[in-house]
N, C-alpha and C positions, 0 to 999 in steps of 0.2 A: 243348752243347745250346743251341738257341735256339727258343723258341716263336714261331711266325710267324702262327698263326691260332687263334682261339678262338670256338666257337659254343655258345651256351647256349639251351636251350629248357625252359621251365617250372622254372627254378631261381630260386625266390623272386621278386624284382622283375624278373628277366630272363626274361620270357615268351618272347621271340624276339629275340635280340640276337647280334651277332658283332663281332669285332675282326679286321681284316685287316692284313697286313704289319706286324706288331708289331715295334718296334725293340728293340735291345739294352737301351736305357735308356728305360723307358716311364713317363710321369707322368700320373696320372689326377686330375682335379678335378671338383667337382660340389657342389651344395648339400647341406646336411645331409639325410640320408634318401634321397638319390638312388641309393645302392647301391654306394658305393666299398668299404665293408667287405665287402659281399656278393660283389663281384667278386673280391676277394682270397681270400675264404673258399672259392671254387671250388677253389683249390689246396690249402687246408687240408682240404676235404672229400675230395678224391681221396687225399690222404695218409692221412687217417683210415680211408678205405675199404680202403686197402692194408694199413695197420698192424693194423686190427681186422677189421671186415666192414661191409657197407653198413647193416645194422640198427643197429649201435652208432654209426656216423657220423651216421645220421639222428636217432637218439635224442638225441645230444648237442646237436642243433639243434632239438629239439622234436618229432621224428617226421616221417614222410613228409608228412603233411597240412600241417605248418608249413613244409616246404622247397619243396614243389611250389607253383607260382604259384597265387594265389587265383583261384577260378573255373575252374580247370583240374585239379581234383583227380582226375578220371577219366583223365587223360592221363599220359604218361611224362615223367620228367626225362631230358633228353639233354645230355650234355657231350661236345664234340668238340674235340680239340686236333690241330694240325699242328705238328710240330717237326722240326728238323734235328739229326741225331746220326750218329756213325760206327757202321755195322754192317758186319761182315766187311771192315774196312779201307776202306770207301767211305762218304762222307757221303751220307745219304739223307734225303728228305723223308718223314716217317712220320706217318700219321694214326692217332690213338687215338679210338675211338668207343665211348661207354658209354650204355646206356639202362637206367634203373631204373624199375620200376613195381610194381604190387601184384598178388599172386596169393593168393587165399584171404585177402585183407586183410593179407597180410604182404609186406614189401618183398623184391623179387628182382631179380637182374641179368637183364633180358630179352634183352639183346644186348651183346656185348663184342667189338670188332674191333681188330686191330692190322694195318695194311696199309702197303705201300710198293711202288714199282716195282722189278722185278728189273733191268731195263735202262733205256735211255734212252727207249724207246717202249712203247706199249701201256698197258693199264690196270693199276692197282696190284693186287698179289696179296695176298690175306688170309693172313698168316702166323700169325694166331690168330683164330679165329672161334668164339664160344660163345653158346649160347642156353640159359637156365635151367639152367646148371651142366653142360651137355654140349656137346662140340664137338671141334675138332681144332686142332693146331698143326703147323707145318712143322718138320721135324727136320734138313733138309740145306740150311740157309740159306747155308752156306759156299760152295756151288757156284753162283756167279752165272751160269754158262753154261747152267744148266738152264732149260727152258721151264716154263711154268705146269703143264703136264700131267706133267712129269717130277719135280716137287717131291714129296717124301714127306710125306704127311699122317698124323699119328698121332692116332687117335681117343682121346678122354680124357673122363673123368667126374670132376667135382670133388666134394668131400665135401658141399658144400651149394650151393644156388642163390643164396645171399646173400653169397658171397665172390667176389673178383675172380680171374679166371683168371691175370692177371699176378702175383698173389700167390703162387700155387702153382707155376706153371710157371717163374716168374722165378728160382726157386732152382736151376734146372738149366741148365747152360751150353749144352746142345744146342738150347735154345730161345733163340737169340741176341737177337732183338728184345725178347722179353718180359723176359729177364734184364737187358738194358741199361736198359730203361725203368723197371723196378722199382728198380734201383739209383739212377737219377736222382731218382725221386720220394722215395726214402728220404733224399736229400741236400737236398731243398728246405728253405729256411729262411723261416719266416713270423714276423716279429718281433712280440713282444708285450712290449716293454721296459718295466720298472717301475723308476724311480729308487730307490724305497725298498728294493727287493730287491737292487739292485746295490751298495748301500752296506754298510759294516760288515765285520767280520772273518768269515772263512769257514774251515771245517775244511780243513786242508791236504790231506786225502784226499778226493777227489771227482772228478767228471767234468771234465776239462780239455782235451779234444780240440778242442771248438768252443764258442763262446759259446752259452749256452742261449737260448731264445726270450724269456725274461723278463730275462735278464742277471744272474741270481742267482749265477753262477759267474765273474763278471768277474775277480776277483782270481786265481782258479785258472788261467784261460786266459792272463791276462797273465803270470803266473809261469812257465807252461809255455813261452810264446814267449820270455820273457826268458832262460830257462835253456837252451832247446834250439834256438832260432832267433834268436840275438843280432843278426844283421844285419837281420832283419825288425823286431825290436823297436826297433832304432836308427832305422829308417825311420819307425816309428809315432811315436816321440818327436820326431823332426825335424819331421814333419808337424804334430803336436800343438803344438809350440812356435811354429811359424809361423802356426798358425791361431788359437791362444788367447793373447792378450797376458798376460804375467806368468809363464806356466808355463815353467820352465827344464828340469825333468826329472821323470820318474815312475818309481817303482821299487817292486816288491813288497816288503813288510816282514813278516818272521815275528815274531809276538807271543810273549811268554814262555810262553803256554799252548799253543803249537804251531799257532796259527791264522794266517791270512794277512790282511794289510791292504794298501792301496795308499797310498804316500807321494807327495805332490805337492810338488815343490820350487818355491817362488816365488823369482824372481830377487832380490827385495828382502829375503829373510830367509835366515838361515843354516840353520835346521832345517826339515825338510819337514813339511807338514801331512798328517795322515791324512785319508782321503776323507770322513769325517763333517763336516769343516770346509770342504769344497770345494763350489762351486756345482753346482746340478743340471745346468746347461748344460755345464760342464767334464766332469763324469762321463759325460754322455750322448755328447758328442763323442768322448771316449776310447773308450767302448764301441763306437761306430760304426767307429772306426778299427781296433779289435781285430777286429771282424767283417770289415771290408773288406780287411784285410791278413792274413787267415787263411792259414797255410801250405798248407792243403788247402781252397781256396775252394769254396763252394757253387755249384752250377750255376744256381740261381735264388734270388733274394732278394725278399721282399715286405715293404715297410716302410710303415706308415701314419703320416702326419702327423709326419715327423721334426722339424718346426719347433718342436714343443712343448719348452719349457725352453731353447731355443737363442736366442742373440742374433741379431737379423735379419741382421747383416753376416756371420755364420758360414754362412748358408744357401747363399750362392753357392759358398763353399768346399766345403760338404758335397755340393752337386750335382755339382761337379767330381770329387769323390772317387767318387761313385756312377757317374758316366760313365766314369771311368778303370777302375773295377772291371769294368764291362760291356764295355769295349773289349778286355779281356784274356780274353774267352771266357765270362764269366758273363752273367747277364741280371738286370736290376733293375727291379722294379715299385715305384713310389712313389705314394702318394696324398697330397694336400696341400690346405690352405686358404690357404697363404701366397703372396701376390704376390711377396715377396722371393725365395722359392725358385723360383717360376715364371719370374722374370726371368732366371734362369740357364739356362733350358731353350731348346732349339731347336725350330723349327716342327714337325719330323718326330717329336718325342718326346712330344707332348702330345695327350691325349684328354680329352673331357669327357662327363659323364653328364647326360642329360635325362630327367626322369620326367614322363610324361603319362598321365593316366587310370589311374594305379596301377602302370604298368610303365615300365621304364627302357630307353632306347636309348643307344647309344654313338656319339659323334661324334668326328671327328678334326680337329685344328686345320688341318692342311695341306690338307684337302679343303674348307675354308671359304674362298672366294675373297677375302672382305673381310679376314679375319685374315691370310691369306697375303700379301695386298697390303701391309698395314700392316707386317708383319714384314720384307718386302723393302725397305721404306723406312727401316728402322732402329728401329722400335718394339720394345718388349720385351713378352714374353708376359704377365707379371704385370700390367702397366699395362692391357693390352687386356682382361684378365679383369675388373679392377676397374671399367673403363669400360663393361662390359656387352656386349662384342662376342662373348662365348661364348653364343650364343643358347640360352636355356633353363637356363643355369647361372650366371646373374648373382649374384655373392655379395651384392649389395645387396638 
């Protein structure tokens, strides 16, 4: 999956904004309060809507009136994504359109559409189209030779007008697009890593399939990879030792009471240190590598300010790891305040946010002629940002 386009209307500071031709590795910068966290929260909001319902997703953010753009409370929230994924063995450009508004002062899904073209020509077909909990879905998506008139539409009514149609229909394989999109959203990863939660011993019995968003199961996931995917764990350690000076080896350690710890071997000492004595940056770099070398990688990663606790020279290495992950089929969104991290980025990878009159617009580095010209002459992105060439997003 690759998200190529995002349009937001009346979602907090994004009253009317869009991102086009989004790259596999996408880096977002901007001043404090410009909307970087809000931009990433769009993905979290959609995931919460799918996991629960739109009422709960809105309530966890203060309710509809706190999410809708200020001064536009009588209007609808609109989120539209275009992404590429394989449906019926063909890669297709799919559009997901969601409108959320109020009915009798309660949030409802006013419109939900999933559409894509059947063939190379013509208009996209609506394979799912719902209004206020009622609509239809196409059941014979497998037959790509069908015309729009020949497609079979099954009329359906949801249990409520505040749940997403892709939540219910996505459980059934006959609704191919809805099912595939639901599974993808389920696998999105939005990092909220906390060093204090990643440290210390953990119960050996627990969730170890993927790193949790907070990193509190780091030891369990590392142990799982160590035991069941030794070649991947070896790559993680090789990368870690090349990135972090002094680290020779890392190994999960079982404590006498049946809990798990991480042991870090320093090349200067015979015995390993347990993770409570290791620097924040070392723990965080290891956690990122556990995430990026996951045997079953996430299709989408969102990571905010990865530079925190990391030594500046490690940021170029980390950017390379993110880019490598994205080149293998995943997609990575990163927000940063670090010129050192930005210096590792390419012209096509960077966007910046500008907030004017209370609302945020999204600018792209490669569309700025001056920034593009300096980069063509050999300048680096972080230096240009520090010098104020990102108009409206000057960190000074």
